[in-house]
C-alpha positions in Angstrom: 163.7 201.6 26.8 162.9 200.3 30.0 165.4 199.7 32.6 167.0 196.2 32.6 165.3 194.1 35.5 167.6 193.2 38.6 169.9 190.1 38.2 167.9 188.1 40.2 164.6 188.3 38.6 166.4 187.8 35.4 167.2 184.6 36.7 163.5 183.8 38.3 162.1 184.7 34.4 164.2 182.0 32.9 163.2 179.2 35.8 166.5 178.8 36.8 167.8 179.4 40.3 171.3 180.3 41.1 172.4 180.9 44.2 175.5 183.3 45.3 178.7 182.2 45.4 179.8 181.7 49.2 183.3 181.4 50.5 184.0 178.1 51.2 184.0 177.0 55.1 187.0 176.6 56.5 188.0 172.9 56.8 189.0 171.9 60.4 193.1 172.3 61.3 194.2 169.5 62.7 198.4 169.8 63.8 200.8 167.5 65.4 200.6 167.9 69.4 204.0 169.0 70.6 203.8 166.6 73.5 201.8 163.4 71.9 199.5 161.5 74.3 200.6 158.0 75.7 198.9 155.2 77.2 200.8 152.7 78.9 198.8 149.9 80.3 200.6 146.8 81.9 199.3 143.9 84.2 201.5 143.0 86.9 200.6 139.9 88.7 196.7 140.4 88.6 197.1 143.9 89.0 196.0 146.3 85.4 198.7 149.3 85.9 197.5 152.0 83.6 199.3 155.7 82.8 198.5 158.5 81.1 200.8 160.9 79.8 202.0 163.9 77.5 205.3 163.4 75.9 207.6 166.1 76.1 211.1 166.0 73.7 214.3 168.2 74.2 214.0 169.8 71.1 217.7 170.8 72.1 216.4 172.3 75.2 218.6 172.0 78.7 215.9 169.8 80.8 216.6 169.4 84.6 218.9 171.3 86.6 219.1 175.2 88.0 218.9 178.0 85.4 217.5 178.4 81.8 215.7 175.2 82.0 212.7 173.1 81.2 212.4 171.6 84.3 213.9 173.2 87.5 215.2 170.8 90.7 213.3 171.3 94.0 209.8 172.4 92.3 206.7 170.6 91.8 206.5 169.3 88.0 203.7 167.4 86.2 206.0 164.6 85.4 204.8 164.9 81.6 203.4 168.1 80.0 199.8 169.6 79.3 197.5 167.7 81.8 199.0 166.3 85.2 200.3 162.7 84.3 197.5 160.0 85.8 198.3 156.8 87.0 195.5 153.8 87.5 196.0 150.6 90.3 193.6 147.9 90.2 194.6 146.4 93.0 196.3 147.9 96.3 200.1 148.1 95.3 203.4 149.4 97.3 204.4 152.2 95.9 208.3 153.0 96.4 207.7 150.9 99.7 204.2 153.6 100.5 200.8 151.4 101.0 198.6 152.8 97.8 194.8 151.3 97.6 193.4 151.0 94.2 192.3 153.9 92.6 193.5 156.8 90.1 196.0 159.3 90.9 197.9 162.4 89.4 201.1 161.7 89.6 203.8 164.5 90.2 207.7 165.0 91.4 210.2 166.8 92.6 213.2 166.6 90.8 216.8 166.7 92.3 220.2 166.5 91.5 220.7 163.3 93.2 216.8 161.9 94.3 213.2 162.9 93.2 210.5 163.3 95.4 207.5 161.4 93.4 204.2 162.1 94.5 200.8 160.4 94.2 198.3 163.0 94.8 194.6 162.2 94.9 193.1 165.1 92.6 193.3 164.2 89.3 192.0 166.2 85.5 194.9 169.3 86.8 196.1 171.2 83.9 200.0 171.1 84.6 200.9 171.8 88.1 199.6 175.4 88.2 196.7 174.5 91.1 198.5 171.3 92.8 197.9 171.2 96.8 200.5 169.0 98.5 197.1 168.6 101.0 195.6 166.1 98.6 199.2 164.2 98.4 198.5 160.5 99.0 202.2 159.4 99.3 205.2 160.8 98.8 208.6 158.4 97.9 212.4 159.6 97.5 213.7 158.0 94.9 217.6 157.8 94.1 218.2 159.5 90.4 220.4 157.5 88.0 222.5 159.0 85.4 222.3 157.2 82.1 224.6 157.0 79.0 222.4 157.8 76.4 220.0 160.9 76.3 216.3 160.1 76.0 214.8 162.5 73.7 211.0 162.2 74.4 210.1 161.8 77.6 209.4 158.3 79.0 207.4 156.3 81.5 207.8 152.4 81.3 207.2 149.3 83.5 209.8 147.1 83.5 211.6 144.4 85.8 208.3 142.6 85.6 207.6 139.5 88.0 204.6 138.3 89.5 204.7 140.3 92.3 206.7 143.6 91.6 208.0 145.6 88.8 209.6 148.8 88.4 208.0 152.1 87.1 210.9 154.1 85.1 210.6 158.1 84.5 213.2 158.8 81.8 214.2 162.0 79.9 217.6 163.5 78.8 220.4 161.2 81.0 217.9 160.9 83.9 216.2 157.8 84.9 214.2 158.0 88.2 212.9 153.9 89.1 209.9 153.9 91.6 209.5 150.1 92.7 206.4 148.4 92.8 204.8 145.7 94.5 201.4 143.7 94.5 200.2 141.1 96.9 199.3 138.0 94.2 200.3 135.8 97.0 197.0 137.0 98.7 195.1 136.9 95.6 196.1 133.7 94.1 196.7 131.2 96.6 192.9 131.0 98.1 191.9 130.9 94.2 194.0 127.6 94.0 193.3 126.4 97.2 189.2 126.6 96.7 190.0 125.0 93.2 192.2 122.0 94.3 189.6 121.2 97.2 186.9 121.0 93.9 189.7 119.4 91.7 189.1 122.0 89.3 191.8 122.9 88.7 195.2 122.6 86.7 197.9 120.9 88.9 200.9 121.9 87.0 199.7 125.6 87.0 199.1 125.7 90.6 202.4 123.6 91.4 204.5 126.0 89.6 203.0 129.2 91.6 203.8 127.4 94.7 207.3 126.9 93.3 208.3 130.7 91.6 206.6 132.0 95.0 208.5 129.4 97.8 205.4 128.1 99.1 204.1 124.7 100.2 207.2 122.9 98.0 206.0 119.4 99.3 202.3 120.3 98.2 203.8 122.0 94.9 205.2 118.1 94.5 202.5 116.5 95.2 200.1 118.9 92.6 203.0 118.1 90.1 202.4 114.0 90.5 198.7 114.6 89.8 199.5 116.5 86.8 202.0 113.4 85.3 199.7 110.8 86.1 197.1 112.9 83.7 199.6 113.3 80.9 202.3 110.6 81.8 204.2 111.4 78.5 204.2 114.9 78.8 208.3 115.9 78.7 207.6 119.2 80.1 206.0 118.4 83.3 209.1 116.7 84.3 211.1 119.6 84.0 208.8 121.1 86.5 209.1 117.8 88.7 213.1 118.0 88.6 212.8 122.3 89.4 210.7 121.7 92.1 213.0 118.3 93.3 215.9 120.7 93.0 214.6 123.3 95.4 213.1 120.6 97.6 217.0 119.8 97.8 216.5 116.4 96.5 219.6 116.0 94.0 219.1 112.4 92.7 215.3 112.6 92.4 215.5 115.8 90.4 218.6 114.6 88.0 216.3 111.4 87.4 213.2 113.0 86.2 215.0 115.9 84.1 216.9 112.7 82.2 213.7 111.3 82.0 212.2 114.6 80.1 214.8 114.5 77.9 214.0 110.9 77.4 210.3 111.9 76.0 211.6 115.0 74.8 213.4 113.0 72.5 210.6 110.3 71.9 208.7 113.2 71.2 210.7 114.8 68.3 208.6 117.9 68.3 209.8 121.4 67.9 210.4 121.9 71.8 213.0 118.9 71.7 216.2 120.8 71.6 214.5 123.8 74.1 214.2 120.6 76.8 216.6 119.4 75.9 218.8 122.0 76.7 216.7 123.8 79.6 217.4 119.8 81.4 220.9 119.8 80.6 221.4 123.5 82.6 219.6 121.7 85.6 221.1 118.7 85.8 224.4 120.9 85.3 223.2 122.9 88.2 223.1 120.3 90.2 227.0 119.3 89.9 226.3 116.5 87.5 
């Protein structure tokens, strides 16, 4: 009796090829990051601010202080988790009162019970603060630490109190908030643009006038530009409200009141959805002038 053929030869003899069964390849395991990444983008005036950081959570731990805490007082902190926090300014800014050129920086901090040292370091891409070197600091600013009533579970960086020329960068975790004042020179960026546009008579008179009003620039010029805007749109009730604002700032109460009342009349005639809003705005302005 012939010995049986090996299995593979038997399969070949039948004209069928069967490959051996292999273990299924392990699929890539994706798990949530304990401290998830976050990218914050905010424009202040004409300056774009971007903050890239990781957000650790309290998770029942003691965060700031001495002893058995996550972030000890008096030690350099990456101001987040994982990679050191990175902050980018598209233009020069005032950072806590210090001059900072446009660029990207690592954001470190040294927490304390009453105040923090907040640091912009020129070396980005660091993991944690392990290779931090003070020789590479661009600026260090001292900022008061504020206590808040409700604890913030997840470390948060935000930009608030936004105006054309300023904002506040807040660092907040647990019951501590650290507000860093930011300033931008929006007048230096915008005023030459307005002057060029007005010289070519290609700009928006209303927008230019309101920028001058809000920034405390030449109010007589703002008033003249608003007159040109009104000449182009004589039935625009919102332009008369803007004119009233400028005249009030100039101290011309009778002129401001007359412009505000005309704005109310035009808004009533228009009858659109903005009627109630501009009636309220103008009445508030008139009341502020003692009428």
